[in-house]
C-alpha positions as CSV (number, residue, x, y, z in Angstrom):
1,M,-2.7,1.9,25.4
2,D,1.1,2.0,24.9
3,T,2.4,-1.3,23.5
4,G,6.0,-0.2,23.5
5,P,8.4,-0.3,20.6
6,L,7.8,-2.7,17.8
7,T,9.7,-6.0,17.8
8,K,11.8,-7.1,14.8
9,R,9.0,-9.3,13.5
10,E,6.4,-6.5,13.8
11,R,8.7,-4.0,12.0
12,A,9.2,-6.6,9.3
13,S,5.4,-7.0,8.8
14,V,5.1,-3.2,8.4
15,G,8.1,-3.1,6.1
16,I,6.8,-5.9,3.9
17,A,3.5,-3.9,3.4
18,W,5.5,-0.8,2.4
19,A,7.7,-2.8,0.0
20,L,4.7,-4.4,-1.6
21,A,3.2,-0.9,-2.1
22,L,6.4,0.3,-3.8
23,L,6.4,-2.8,-6.0
24,A,2.8,-2.3,-6.9
25,A,3.5,1.4,-7.8
26,I,6.4,0.4,-10.0
27,L,4.4,-2.4,-11.7
28,I,1.4,-0.1,-12.3
29,G,3.7,2.5,-13.8
30,V,5.3,0.0,-16.1
31,L,2.5,-2.3,-17.1
32,A,-0.8,-0.2,-16.9
33,G,-1.8,2.1,-19.7
34,R,-2.1,5.8,-18.8
35,D,-5.8,5.7,-18.9
36,R,-5.9,2.8,-16.3
37,Q,-3.1,3.7,-13.9
38,L,-5.2,5.6,-11.3
39,A,-7.8,2.8,-11.3
40,W,-5.1,0.3,-10.6
41,V,-3.7,2.4,-7.7
42,S,-7.1,2.0,-5.9
43,I,-7.1,-1.7,-6.6
44,A,-3.5,-1.9,-5.2
45,M,-4.6,-0.2,-2.0
46,L,-7.4,-2.6,-1.5
47,M,-5.1,-5.5,-1.9
48,L,-2.6,-3.9,0.5
49,V,-5.4,-3.7,3.2
50,L,-6.0,-7.4,2.8
51,V,-2.2,-8.2,2.8
52,S,-1.6,-6.0,5.8
53,A,-4.3,-7.8,7.7
54,L,-2.9,-11.2,6.8
55,L,0.6,-10.1,7.8
56,Q,-0.7,-9.0,11.2
57,L,-2.5,-12.3,11.6
58,I,0.8,-14.0,10.9
59,V,2.5,-11.9,13.6
60,A,-0.2,-13.3,16.0
61,K,0.1,-10.7,18.6
62,P,-3.1,-8.9,19.6
63,A,-1.5,-6.1,21.5
64,G,-0.7,-3.3,19.1
65,F,-2.7,-4.7,16.2
66,I,-4.3,-1.4,15.4
67,H,-1.0,0.4,15.7
68,R,0.7,-2.0,13.3
69,M,-2.2,-1.9,10.8
70,S,-2.2,1.9,10.9
71,L,1.5,2.1,10.2
72,S,1.3,-0.4,7.4
73,L,-1.6,1.3,5.7
74,A,-0.4,4.8,6.3
75,G,2.9,4.1,4.7
76,A,1.3,2.2,1.8
77,A,-1.1,5.1,1.3
78,V,1.8,7.6,1.2
79,I,3.7,5.5,-1.3
80,L,0.7,5.1,-3.6
81,A,-0.3,8.8,-3.3
82,L,3.2,9.8,-4.4
83,A,2.9,7.3,-7.3
84,S,-0.5,8.7,-8.2
85,L,1.0,12.2,-8.3
86,V,3.8,11.0,-10.6
87,F,1.2,9.3,-12.8
88,V,-1.0,12.4,-13.0
89,L,2.0,14.6,-13.8
90,T,3.1,12.3,-16.6
91,G,-0.3,12.2,-18.2
92,A,-2.5,9.6,-16.5
93,S,-6.2,10.3,-16.7
94,G,-8.5,10.2,-13.8
95,F,-11.3,8.8,-15.9
96,V,-11.5,5.4,-17.5
97,T,-12.6,5.9,-21.1
98,A,-14.0,3.3,-23.5
99,R,-11.7,2.3,-26.3
C-alpha cells in the first residue's frame, strides 16, 4: 500500500529518532568504558525502538505506520552499527568482563 510522500511532521518523527541515535552513540563513546560500550549500544537500540513507537503514536496517523517505523529503526540501526564499528576499531571489547 503506497502512502505517498511523508509529511513534514512524519519526516520530523523519523529525524528525531535518527538524531537520538546519534546522540546515544556520542554519549556511549564519551561516557561508557571500553568494556561496556557494545553492551550500551544494544541498550540504546532497545530504547530507540520504544522512542520510535512513541513518536509514531504522537504522529497519530495509522497509514504508513510500518513505513515510518522501518525508516526510523533502519536509520538508527545504521548509525549505531557505524558507532559499534568505531568502538571495536578503537579497542572496545565484545565481552563484558568482571572487574
